[in-house]
Phi, psi and omega in degrees: 000116178257132182239127184304128178079356181252303183223031181253359181283168182303318182297318180293318180293321177298322177297320177296319179302325181286323186277324187305315179300327179291334183282337180066037182288142172282329186212147175241124181247124179261140176219169176217178182296123178235346178243165176302123185277163176294324180255127186290349178275349181284115183238148180288151174274139179286168183302320180301315178295320178295317179294323178297315179296317179301315180298318180291330184273353170100180189292339179277001183266138176223152176266126178284124182292154177299136178297129181245108181291335182297334179292337178260124182237042168276076198218135182254119181298327181294322178292321176302315180293322178297321178294316178299321177297319179297311184289342177287331182284314183194161175298136181226151177269171176301318179297320177301313181296314180302312181294316183294318185263356180067035180250152174292144182304321180297324178292320178300317181302318179301313180294315183295320177298317180297315180294324179293314179299328180278356179079013181271341181226144176241147178256140178222130179271130179218125180051043175079006180230147177273137175238145183246140182209172180280000000 
């Protein structure tokens, strides 16, 4: 896991280069921050930085692609529309949506992430909690 400004510099990558042969890995998989992190200073590395690290770490290194929920379509359009109707009325939290629609919070998160990526829903942090709106 590479985090911008934390372990993406030349010195950090060189340290990895020294340790990796000792580990006897068949494969090295690089990833970066793709979800909202626990620490607000944790920022994703851009593709250029990831490619630079991959090149330095050698041929057994690969970049793990960003998870794409759109490839999975066990998805109900009616629930998507119900969420859009809710967020059109007022800002709502994941818990609000879950309670209103009788869905598990984890399922709500999948829908909200998809809608956010599509630009149909926006997230806004207020008093330490995210609220979603149109």
